[in-house]
N, C-alpha and C positions, 0 to 999 in steps of 0.2 A: 257609669263610672267604675269599674273595678276595684272591691276594697278587700285588705285583708286587714282583719283585727286579731292585735294581741294583746289580752289582757294580761296584768302581772298583777298578784295578790301580793302586798306586803303587809307584814305585822311589828308589833315592839316585839313578840313574844313568840315563839311555838304552841301558846298555848290559849291565843283570841281565836282558832277555829278555823283557819283560812284553807286547810286542807279539806277539812269538813262539807263546808262549803262548796266547795267543787266535785267530792266525792258523791253529795248529798245531788246536785246539778245532775250527776251523768245518771247514777242509778237511779234516782229518785224514790230513794231512800236514806236515812241515816244509817249510818257504814255501823257493825259494831266493832271493827278495827279501824283504827287512823293510824297510819303509817307516817312518820317524821313528815312526808311530802311526797306527793306524785308526780311523773312523768309531766311530761308536757302533753296537753289534749289537745287535738284538734276538733273542733265542733262542726261539721259540716253546714255549707250553705243552706242546703234544702231544708233543714229542722233549726235554723234562728229564723226570728221573727222578722228579721232585716234580710235575710237571703243573703247573707255574705259569713265566708267563712272563718270562724273564731277561734284563735289560739289560747287558751290559758294556761298560764304560768304560775305555778306555785314556788312562793319563795319561802325557805327556810331559814328562823335566825341559825341554824348551825350548818349555815355557810359560811358564817363569820365566827372567831375566835371568840371575839368579845362581846358578840351582839350587838354591833353598832353598825345602822343600816343607813348610807350615805345613800340621799337620793338626788343624784347628781342632773341637771339642768342645762341648755345654753344658754346664757343672759338675752343673748340676739333672738334666741326661737322657745319660745315657754306654748310649746302649743298643747302640750300631749296635757290632755283631760284628767284630771285626779276626782276620784267617787269615795266619799268616807260612806262604809259601812260598820253597824253598831250591831254585831252578832250574837249569839245566843239570845237573843231577846225573851227566851221562853222560861229564862232565868230570874227575869221581873216583871214585878206589875203594872210598872209604869212606864211609860217611854221616857225618854234621853233628848230627844229631839230639841229640847228649849236648851240645853245644855251647846247640840250642837250646831244648833243655826246660826248663832252669832259669827261661827268660824266660818263656815260655808260664806257668810255676808263679808266677812272679812280679805277673803281669800278667792280673789274671781277663778283661780284655775280648776277650783274647785263646780264640778259642774252640777254636783246633786248632793245629797246624803238618803241612806236609806238603814231603817233598822231590820233584821233579818233572822233567821232562828236557822241554824243547818237538821237541829234537829227535830222540828218542827217543821220544815219545810215554808215556813214562813217568807214572803218575799221572795224566795230563791229565781224563781225564773225572772221576776222585774228584776233580780239585781242585776242580773247579765244582758237582760234589755237594754235598761239604763246604761250599760257599761259600752253596747255596740251604739246606741244612741248617745252617747257621747262625743263616739269618735267620728260617725257619720253624719249627725246632727249639733253641731257643738256651737254656745253661746258666744262664747267669746268673739269669732269676728261679724257676728250681727248686730251684738248689742255690749253698752258698757251698763257693769252693774254701780256702780260707783254714781253716774250721772243720771239713774236710770232711761236712759234712749238710746235709742239704735245709731250705731257707728255714722260715719258720713259714707265709709264706700258702702256699706249695706244701703242708705236712701239712695245715694245715687245709682247703684245699681236697680233700686226698685223701680226709680225715677224710668229709667230707661224702659223695664219692663210695660210700667205705667202707658208709655207714650204709644210703644210697640201695641199694645193691646187697645186705646184709643183708638178705633178704626179712621174715625170721622175726622180725627183733630180737634175735638171740639171741647178737650180738656176735662169730659167727662166720660168715666165710664155706664153706658146705659144697659139697660138688663140683657140686650144681644151682646153686647161688649164683654159683659161678664159673663154670661152661661158661653161666649166660645175661650173666655181665658179661662173658667173653669171644666171645660172639656178638654181644651189643650194641656192644661197641666195635673189634672185628676180623674181626664179620661171618662167621665159622665158631667148631668149639665145641674142646674141647682132647680129643684121645683120653684113655683110662683111664691111660697109663701115661706120656705128658707133663703129667696135672697130678698123679701120684704125685711125677715127678721133679722139679717146682714145689715143693712141699713137701718132699722132702727138701733140697733147697738151703739153704729156712728151716730147716726141724729144726739142720742141720749150724752153721747159723752164730749164731741164739738161739738161747735156750730158751723162750720165751715166745708163737714163734711159729705152733705150729701146736700145737690145742686138739681133740681129740676126731676128729681128722681131719679138721676145717676150718682153714681159714685166719682168724688174728685181726687184729684193726685193727696189730698189731706187726709183725705178718708181712709185710700188707698195703704197711706202709711201706716193711718192710726191703728187698724188692723189689723196688721204685722206685729207692728209695737204689742198690739195682746195676746197675739198667737206666744212671741217670745213669753210674754211678762204670766202667762198664764201655760209655760212649758210643754209650748204645742211647738216647739222648733222645727219639727220633719215640717210642717205646711210652709213655712217661710221655704225655705230648702228646696223643697220639691218644687217649689216655683222658680228659685233662683239653678238651678241644676237643669230645670225644664228650658230656661229661657240662654242656657250657653255657661252657668258660671261656674268654676271652679271653687276649691274649698278656701282657696283667699282672696274668691271674690271679685275675679278675673276672668275676663271672657278665655273659656282654653283653646288651646289651641287646636284642637282636634272639632271645636265646633267651627273656628273660623276659618280652620282649608283642611276641610274633608278631601278626603281621597277622588284622584281625577286621572284616570290615564288617557294620553296626550301622545299616539303613537306619531313618530315622526313624518314629518313632510305634510302636518293637518294642521286646521284651525280651531279655534272656540269660537263659536257667536251665545248671545243669549235667544233660548226657545221663547215661543211665544207665550207658554203662562209666565214667565219671567216679565219679559214687556207688560203683560199685563198688571203683573205687580208693581211695576215701576211707573207705569200710569194713577195707576190707584196711587201711588204716594206721592207725584209728583200734584194732585188733583187733591190732597188732600191737605195739601200745604200751601196751596194756590189759594190762599183766602179770600180771595177777591175777586176771583174769574175771570183774570185777563192772559189766560192760557199764560201765564210767566212767571216766575219767581223773582219778586225784588230780594235784593241783599238780608232784610229781614227775613223774607220766609225762606231764604235757602239756608241760613246760619240755623231757623227751627228745624228745619228738615235733618240738619247732619248735629242737632242738638244731641240724638242719640248716639254717634260716634265719638271717641275718646280725644281724637283732633282735627280739624278741618281742612279733609280731603281733597278739594278744590281751592286753587288760588285763583287771584285777581286775573291770572292768565288766560283762563279757560274762558272767557267772556270774549275774548280775540281770534278763539277759535270754531267756535257755534255758534248757531243761529241766535238771534238777540233779537227783543223788539227797536223800539227806536229810544228808547231809554236804558239802552246797555242791557236790559234784565234778559237771563236765558230764556228763550220760551221752550214747549214739551218736544219740540224736534232737536234745538239744542240741546235738551236734560237726557234724552233716549239718546243719540249722537254718543255722548261724551262716554255715554257708560257703554257702549255697543265698543267704543274706541277702545277702554280699558279692557274689556273682556278680550276684546283681537289679540292686544300689545301685551297685556298682563292678567292673565286667567287667575293668576292667583291673589292677587289685589280686589277683580272684582268677587272672588267668594268671600275675601274677606270684609269691602262694602257690605256686602249682601247681608251675612254673617249681623251686621251694627245694626240694618234693617230688620232685622227677625223674619227673613225671607222663609226660612223651613216653618217657623211656628206658624206665621202667616197665611202663609200657602199649603201649609201642614203638609210636607214634604222632609222627607228623612234626611237632606241636609240640602246646601246651595247648590251642590255638584249637580242636582235637578235640573236647574237652570238654566244649564249649561250644555250647549252641543256641541259635540266634536265632526269635524266635515273629513269627509275620505279625501284620498291625498288629489294633490295637481295630477300626479300622473294618473288617477284613476280617471278620473274626469277628462282629462283629453281623450282617452281608451274609448270612454262612453261617449263622448261629443257630447257632454253635457254636464251640469254641474247643479249639485242641489244647494249652494251656498248664497248667501244674500250680501257677505259681505267681504271687500275688496279691498288690498293696498292699492297704492299709486303713488309712486317715486316719482318727483317731480326735479327733473335736471336742469340748472342752468348756470351761465355765466354771472359773473357780477352786474347788477342792473339790470337785467335782462326781462324783468317783469315777472318773477315765479310771485310774490307775495300779492300783487296784483291780483294774480291769477287764481292763489288762492282765496283769499277775499270775496273773488267775484263769486264762488262757489255757493256762497255765505248771502249772494244777492247785493252783494256792496261794491259800489261803483267807486270810480277813481276820490270824486267828493269825501264821501262816507269814511273810504278805504285810508286816504293821509290823515282826518281828524280822528280815526280811533285804532291806528295799528302803523310805526312808521320805523318798524324792523324788521329789516330784511337778512335773511340766511343765505352765508355767503358759503361755497363749500371750496375745500383745494382738490382737485382733482385725482392728485396722488395720493389724496387721503382717504378716498372711499372704500367702505369697509364692506364685509361680506356683507350684513345687514342691510346697507344701502343698495345693494343690489337685489335683495329677496323680497319679490314685488309679484304682484300678478300682471301691471301694464305700467310700462315705464313712460314718461311725458318730457319729453325734451325741447324747452325753450329756449327761443333765440328773441333779441330786440331788432327790430326789420330797421330801424332806423340807424341801428351802430353794424356797419361793416365787420366788425372783427368779431358781431356774437358767435356766430353759426361754427365757430370752427369750433369751441366749447362741445357740441350738440354730436358733431362731429367723432371727435375723440372719446367723448363716452358711448357712444351706441359701436363703434370699434373694438374698445377696449373688451368692452362688458357686458352686449348685447345682440353682436352680430352673429350667433349661434341659434338664433331664434326661438329658443323657448322660453324670451317674454316678448310678448308682443308691445311695439314702440309705436310710439308718435309725435308727430314734430308738431311745434305752435309757434305758429309767427305774430306774437306780441305786439304788445303796441302798433296793432293795424292802422289807425287812425291819424299815425306820422307819414311823413313822406319814405319810400323806402328805399333804401343802399342796397347796392350791389355786393353781396357778401365778397369776403377775400377770401376765399377756398377755393380750392381746383376746380366744385364742381359746384352749381346752384343749388340750394336747397327743394327745388320740385325733383331735379334731375337727382339727387341721392337719395331719394324718395324711390322715386323711381327704381333704378339698380337694385336696392333692397328690400322691394317688395313692399315698401309701406303706403301709407296713404298719403296724398300729398300733404303739403302744409297748413294748417287748418289758422287762416286770420283768427285775432281776438285782442280785443282791446276792452280795456274796463271804463274807459274815458265815455262814459254812457249818459245820458240825460237819468235814465233810469238804470233797473237794476241788469247787467252784462248779463249778454244768449247764454244760454249755457246748452246750445246746441253740441260744443265739444265735448263736455263732460258727459253727453247723453253715450256720445263715439267711445269715449274712453271706459266709459262703464258698459259700452257691450263687448269692447275686444276684451277686456278683463272675465265676460261671461262667458265667450265664447273664443278662449285661447287657441281655439285651432283654426281657426278666421287668419290667424296671422301673416299668413303668404297668398290670401285672397286678396282678388282686386277689388280693391275698397273704393276705387273713382266712382264705379255708379252708387248714385245715389238712392234706386232702387233696392240695389242689394243691403244698403244702410240702413233702410226704412224697415226692409225685412227684417235685418237681424236685432235693430232694435225695437221690434214688434215685443220677442223673446224677454228682453230688457225691461221692459214697461214699469214691471213691478218696481225693481229697482232703481228705476229714473225718479219716479214718481215719489214713493217712498223710500227709497233707498239714498237716496242724496244727500239726507241727514247724518246717513254712514257715513257716504262715502267723504263726503267734502273734511272730514275729521282724517279721513286715513291719507290723504295726502300730504305727501310729508316732505318740504322744499329741499332740495340740495345744493 
């Protein structure tokens, strides 16, 4: 983060040596002639200890008629740090610190005290270093001097940092994790003896700070308390800022939402490295190694978030085990869905998990692949995308919800027990986003003679231009079929509009419902230029679906989440 520091020198009279201090710093020698005040001085960043530009303002008592100085502050924002400076130390033989320290301890706004001499140049450079340090590495947000302990907001931030750095989630930072943490924060590893020295310091001070030769959370917090108490705030601040925190100990917006350029008509997907990162996150929280996250394990995973990002409804839209716990496929599917539909939220979530730190990337934006446009895909007759959106349209009780749940491997028996909410849609209220998809699925109930008419109306009004490939699904195929009360039969309608014939489907099965219809939808989304090809030929389906094999095997977990019932 860029900083600009302004240091204002205040004093009771014009004889305390404020101007002399400033001139001694700039010229590195005591001035023979000292003016009442000097104009504002700017010290460039490259010559300051903290590499930030510093403005020095000389306040002269002659600026007020009666020599009364009013230091004005906002009662709801007392964040400006103060430094007590004892000048002209060359004129006394003893230090006055014993007198000053009680004042410093009484007022928490005072960051430090320093005795110096403009004439002998004693502590002149140190004074301005402390001034910069008071702004860049303040004590106030980190530590409560009255209680002599870290503030809750600092503890909360450091707990998240510990959890992100605990790569195997065993509650201990082992030597490898400590070295990784040290390298990420300070660009240098710790020598083995230095690591042992750190752990020995912790062992001598707290009983539960070291466990199995690793640093516990309590030991980690103790070390940072020690840094602060010994005046090494910059160490703790360096760690906090490396992990995305601002001066108020909140995750910075620039950290959570890094720039990501997405041209129109392009989509967003997680890349391979991001998938590997999320796999590691899943595995480190799957403590019982059952390839599913229990409610407790999921809560532990999201402990680094300021809120719970997933509600119980997620379990109804992704793969779960027999206990209703999210599997790895379901976990990755939800992430891919979020990336596709709301990439800014995905960046935020990855930020909480510390993606840029653990993956050693500049930002979470490195986790995202921005695809080329659909028009380019059509022109080249191939796509590099692996995530596709299928919108499902159908009238009330047409079987949409059962169709969606079947993609999760749930038959009618499981579906009835787990998910009884059906999504209805008013045909007149279909929005542009409802119609923006890679493939459309039109579902009707074969046992309801009035069901197909809705599908026909949606197709004629929204998809007849042929831009989006469409498929008709004859749901509830286990029921006796009724003649549809429409001007033409569903098979004839499909032939007329060069669509595949209606695909029979039922979720009233003993085992998981068949997935061949989903393979065909995936193939149509992958090869949109085949929308008007005669797809009644099963051999052609087979050849086309070979190209979508990876999607069918690995991508179903993505696809099942991208089905939106209408």
